[in-house]
N, C-alpha and C positions, 0 to 999 in steps of 0.2 A: 506270304503265300496268298494263293487266289481265294480260294472259296474253303474258309475254314470246317464247313458242315462236310466236306468232301474229303478232307486230309487222311482221317482214319480208314475210310473206305477205300481211298486210294492206295493208302500202304498195305492194307490187308490184300486188295486185289494184286497188286504187283508182286508182292510175296507169292500168292497163288500162282500167279503168272510165270513167274521165274523159277519156282520150284517145281512145278508140275509139267512145264513145256519149255522151250527153248526161249532164249531172252530176244527182245526186240533189238533193233540195231539204234544207235544215237545219233548217226551222220546226219548233218544238216547244214545248211548255207543259207545266205539272203540276198534278196534282190535289195540293193542300195544304193543305186546310181542317182536317186532323186530324192524327194521329199519323205519317201516312206522306206523303212527299213521292215521289209517282209521276210521274217523266217519261213523256211522251207524243210521239210523232213522228207525222209526215205519211205515212210509206212504209208503216204496218200494223205498224212494229216500237216497241217500248215499252221503257222503263226505262233506256235507256242513253245514252251521248253517243259516236256513231260517227264523230266526228271525231279525239277526244283516245281513243277506245277504251276509256272508262272508265265504271264504275257511275255510275248518277245517279238512283237509288231510295232514299231512305234511311228508316231506321226507329233510332231516334225521328227525327221531322221535322227536316232541317236539322242532323243531328248528325255526318254525315261518316262514318258506318257504313252501309254498303251491304246493302240485305236482298234485292236482286234485280239480276240484271246485264241480261239482255234476252229477249224473249218475243214471240211473233207468232202469229195464226193461220194454220194449216194446214188445206188442203182438197184432196180429189180424188175424181173421179167417172168412169164410163165411159158414153159416148155409145151410141147404138144401134147402132153398128157394132163396138163394144166397145173403142175407142179411148180411152186412159186421158189424162185432163187433170188437171193438177195446177197449185196455185198454193201457194207456200211464202216464208216470208222469214226469213233469220237473222241475218248480220251485215254484209251487203253487199260481202263479201270478193270474191265471185264474179259480183255482179250484183244484180238487183232483179226481182221478179216483181210487187210492189204498187206503186203509182203514185197519188199524191194525185187526186183529182176523180172525179165520175161518168163512165159510159160515154155515148156518144152513140147516135143512132139506127141506126148501122150497128155498135155493139158495140165501138168502138174510143174510145182515148182518146189523143189528140195530147199533144205536149210542152207545146205553148202553152197548151193547156187545164189541163193538169197544174201548170204553173206558177202558174196564176191562182188555182187551187184549193189551194195547199199552204198553207193555214192552219189554224190550230185556234182555234176560238171558244170561249170562257173567259167563264161566267157564273156569278155568286153569287147564291143567294136573296136575299141583302140589296141587290143591284143591283136585281132585280125589284121589291122592297119601297119603294126608293126611287123608281122609275118610276112605279108604281102609286099612290104618294102625289102624284103632280103632277095638275093641274086640267086640263092642257092639255099635249099632247106636240107638241114641233118637234124637229127635226132638230139643233138645238143643246142642248137641254135633255135629250135622249133619250141614254142611256149609249151608247156605240159600238157594243159587241156585240150590244145588243139592236137596235140600228137597221140593223146590217149582216148581222143574222142571217140565215142562207141559207135562210129559209123559202120555200114556193112562191109566186111571182108577186110578190116583196119587190122593188120597184123600186129600195130602196136598198142591196140586197144587194152586197158588197164582199168580195174576198178576198186573197190576197198582194200586199202592194205596193199595197192600195186597188184592185186591179183590179176592173172593173165586172163582174158576175156575172149572166147570166140563167139564172133557175130556173125551167122550165117544168113540173117533175115534183116529185112529193113529196121533200123531201130532209130539211132538220133541222125537227123537231116544233115545233110551237107551239099556243097558245091562240088557237082562232079565234071570237072575240066574235061575229060576225056570221053564222057556218056557210056563207061563201062560198068557201073554200078556198084563199082567198088570204092571204098575212102582211102584215099593215098595221100596223106599229108605231106611225104616227101617230093612229090610232082606239084606242090602248091595248092592242093585241095584244102578246105577249109570248113568249118561249122557253118550250117546257114542258119544263124540266129536270127531272133527278131529284137528290134529295139536296139538300145545302146548298151544293154547288158542283158545277157540271158542264163537262165539255168535250166539244165535238162536233167531228167531221170524217167526211171520206168517202175512200174509196180503192178502187181497181180492179184487177184483174188482167191486163186486155188492152191496157197502156198502152204506151209508148215501148219498152220492152224486157221480156224474159221470162228473164231469164238467171240467177235464182237455181236455177232447176230445169232451164231449156233443154228443158222439155216444152210440150205443147200448152195456152194459156191456157184457162181454163172460161169467161170472159166474166161474171165475176160482178163487181156493184157491193157494196160494204160501207157501211152507215152505222153509225157507231161513237159511242157515247157512253160516257165513263168519268167516275165522281162519287164523292164522299165525303161523309160525315156526320159532324158534329160535336157530340156530346152529353156528353162527359165519362164515357162509357163504353166498354165493349169495341167498340162501333160505332165509334169513333175508330182501332180497329186493322184497318178494313176498307176497300177501295177496290173499287168495282164496275166492271164492263166490259160493256155492253150492246151488242151484236151483231145487226144484220139483215142478212142477206146475201141478195142478189137476183140470181137468175139472168137476165142481160140478151141470154143467148145464144139461139138457135134450136134447142139441144140439151136433149132430156130426159134427165137424168144418173140412171143406176140404180147403187147399191152408192156411193152419195155418201158422204162424211165429212167431217166438221169437227172439227177438233183445235186444241189449244193445244201450241205448241213452247216450253219453258223452260228457260232457263240461268240457273238462280237465282244462284247463287255467292253463298251467304250469308257475308258478311264476306270473308275469305280464300277463294278460289276452290278452294282444292287440299286440304281436308278434309273436304268434303261428302259425305254420305249422301242417298239420297232413299227416300222410302217412299209407300204409298197407302192411303187410307181409304174402301172401297167405298161407306159410306153416304153420304158427302158428295160422293161423286166427286171426289176430292179428291187431288192430287199434294203431297208434303210435302217442304221439303228441312231438313235438318237437320244437325248436326255431327257429324263421326264421334269427335270428343275432346271433352271439357269445356272447351278451353280455345282457341276460334278463333284462327288465326293464328300460333299458337306455332312450326308448323313454318315459316313464312316470315318471322319476325322481327317479328312482330305490325306488319303494314302499317296505315297510319292509318284504313283503312275496315273494319278488322276489329273483332270484339266482345269479344275475351279469355274471362275466364271466365264462366259462364253464358249461352251465347250464346242467341238466340231462336230461332223455327222459323217457317219461312213456308210458307204452303200457297196453292194456285191449285185453286178448287173450281167445279165446273159445276153452277150453280143451277138454270140451264134447258137443256134439250137436246130436240131434235126428238123427238116420240113422247110427252113427258110430258104426263100428264094431271092435273087437279085430285085431290091426294092420292094420286097414282099416278105415280113416276117411274122412269123406265127407266133400267136399268143403265149405266154406262160400258160403250162397247165393248172398248178397250184402255188398260193403262196400261204404258208400258214406258220405256227410256232408250237414251241412247249415250253413249260416250265422247269425249274431246276427243283422237282418234289416228286412225290410218288403218287399223285392224283392222276384221274383218267386224262389230265393234259399235262402230264409230267413226262420224264424221262422214260424213253422205250428201252422194254427189256427182253424183247423177242423180236424174230424176223418179220412177224407178221405185224408188230406195232410199228417197227420202223417203217414197213411197206405202206402202212395206214397213213402215216405222217406225209408220205411222199405223194398220197392220193387224195388229199383233202380232208383227212380224217383222224380224230383224237385217238387214243390208244384202243379203246373199245369198239371202234367201227363205225361211230357217229361222226355224220359229217359236220365240218365247222359251218356256223351259220351267222346271220347278222340280226341283231335285234336292237340296233342303235336308233334312238328316238331325239336326237339332238336339236339344238336351236334350228328352226327351220324346215324340220321335218314335221310333216302333219301325223298325228295320231290316228285319225279316220283313214280307215283303209290300208294302212300300213301293215305290210307282210311281216309281221314279227317272226323271228326263228327261220326265215328265209334261208336256203341252201346256198352257200357261196363257195367261190373258188378262191377269192383273195380277200385276207383278213386285213382290216385297216389301210384300205386303198386311198384315203382320203388325206389332203393337206393340212395338218395340225394348224394351220392360220386360218383354216375357213371352217366356222363353227356348225356349216351345213353338211360338212362330209364327214363320214366315220374315220377316226382317229384314235389313237389311245389318248392324245393329249385332251380332244375334245370331250371324249368320254369319261374323263376324270378318273381313269383306272389307277391302280397303284404301281407306280414303278417297280423293277424287279429285274431278275436275271433271266432274261429272255434267249431262247434260242430259234432260231427261223431256219424255215426249208424250202428253196427255191427250186421248182420241179417241172421237168418237160411234159409236154402232153405223152400220149401213148404213141409208140411208133413199134416197127417190127426191125428186131436185130437178127439175121440170118446167120448161121453159122458160117463162119469165115469172111464176114464182112465187118466193117467199121463205122463210127460215126465220129463227127467231129464237133466239138463245143469250144467256146470260147467265153472267159469270163474275164470281168475287169473289177478289181477294188478300186474304189474312188472316194477321195475325202474333200470334204468342203471345209475349209479352216474358219473358226470364229462366229459359229452360225446362233449359239444359243440355244436353251431349252424351252420347256413350257413354263409359261402361257405364250410365250412368243416365238417358238419354232416354226420355221417354215422352211419347205423345200426345193424352193428356188435356186440357192447356191448349188445345192447336190445334184440338182438336174442339169445346171449348166456344166458342171465337172464330168456329168456321165454323156452329154451331148459330145464334149470334147474328147471322151474315149471313143466313143462310137464314130465321128468324124474319123479320127485318126487310123482306126482300122479300116473301116469301109471304104474311104478313099485310096488306100493303097490297093485292097482288093480290087476296087472298081477300075483303076488305071494299072494295075499290075507293076506299081514301082513300090519297093522296099526301103524303109527310109533310110538302108545303108548306103544308097547311091546319092543322097542330098550332098552338095557341094556349096560352100559359101553361106552368106546369110541373107535373109527375106528382111525387109523393112517395110510394114505395113503400119500405116495410121490414118485416122486415129484409131484407136481399139480401146473401149468399144466405138463402133461406128453407128451413126445414124443415117446419114443420107449417101456419103460418098466414102469411098475407102482408096487412098492412094498406095500403090504397090510398086515396090522396087526393091533392087538387090546391091549387095556391096560391091558387085564386079560386072555392071552391064556390058555387054559387048554391042557390036553394030547390030547384029541380026535383030529380027522380031521376036519377041515371046509370044509363047501362046500360055494363056490364063484360063485356068477352069476353077470354077468355086461350087464346092459340094455341100449338101447338108449332112447332118449327124448319120444319117443310114446311107450314104454314099451316091445319093442322085446328085447329078449335075444341075445348077440351078442357069436359068435362062436370065443372065446379067450383063447389061451392055459395058463394055470396057473399052476406053479410048486412051490411045497413047498420047502423053504429053511431055514437058519439059522435065518434069520432077519425076517421071515414071508413069506407070499406069492408074489411071483413075476409073474406079468400078461404081456404079450407080447401084447401090445397094438398097435404096429407099422403099421399094417394093418387096424386100425378102422379110418373111416372118421372124419376129424376135427368136434368137439362139445361137448358137456356136456353129461355126461354119470352118471349112478347111479349104485353102488356097494352094492349089498346085501351079507352079510356075517352071515352064520347061522353055530353055534357052540355049541355042548351041551345044545339046548335048548335055547340058545339067540341068537338074531337077532339083526343086526345093518345095518344102510346103511348110505351111504355117497355118494356124486358127486364128481367128477373130471372133468377136462378140458383136451381134447386132443387136441394137437397142431400139 
């Protein structure tokens, strides 16, 4: 079991939930195409097994070592009358704000409908390739997840326990070959997934109960896709989470916030630190010592010496523009206790944490006076939007490692800035979980590796957006060397044809770089000597083929 101090509370709370209300749904599946096995659940929470209360997200995949424990979207906003509305999810101990399924015309979700939609649809790119190779499509030769995919109008849509679903609105995305807005798999239409493997599900906050926060529901519906990419590169250490939040209520919400709650528990849960990287809008969980689990007798899911680091990075936020990305609103945390900086118990306390405040409404402040920080004139106790934003390898920056904090069971919150979510509108956000292997803990921890993996995740996502090329159209292999590169990068493919190639190099936020590229006998030579250090994406187009790959500039 994960946290012995919570076992009795969990058991009693679970009894109260199941005896006084309708039971939650156990449906789950995992993104497991690369180095991370990430469990997804239908109630808006992720990464854990709520029945056994154990971590179920592993790095390396299937290793038994847990890289994250639980996570969920949080959101809040105020209606025209100034009334607070909140939706959140943690461990199901006191209830649930989110339930699987879409809202109906009256902005509600019944238990019966939630039961039918308590399913996760999982599709691999190879499934789609097999499907497209068929000359005719029937109900027997079409892969079940493609046939039952909950695209708008699909007469074969099926949910939990094969329940027949009526899908009258835009739900799961699909390739609409005849542009009629209806998903018709027997005509050769198929799910529009991202990555090499994708999971799709939907959940809403005005369902059978709203007992996590006991606040007023927002009336929002969330369409979610988690996906992974397998390339044998750092992309294998990334899982994406793509959310569309739809306001189905009649309320125009102001000061609306979208946030991610994460209880990472990197291996053993009681020796963790957290940190923040503002460039990547990323919360980081790392080890307070270089021997994860030593204080707990090295449980089976711990990493031991030289543990990895885990980060959750907001790649897309409301207010982003091409090449211009808004800063994160707040990064803060709370501990697993009942103190003023402990577990939130009410909708107001959840809202406070999303806005840079502790449970009492007092803002987080910075009183760090580490090495190289002059005490004279230092503004002790100044209000801050981000806690622990420094790299732990730098004694002049504010980090838990440098501050000599006591490691513990941290939970962090990454939150957007305020925006307006009008009735009938939606917002799109994209997160990624990234893992850097064998980094180590304090006193030698550094964020260099985790930032490179985050660069990779950003580059992959934004290069596809910038050029409008989904990764599903890549063909063949790309050969790039040396990697890492210092001055020159050679670019070629396994099947070059006579036509000239068009090659573009993008940075991690999708901006095209001005890099001289010359065709030679061994392929194309790119002069990368003037590029700043970081991770870049190469887009290679030739005779209708499109290939992408990443490289590191040192």
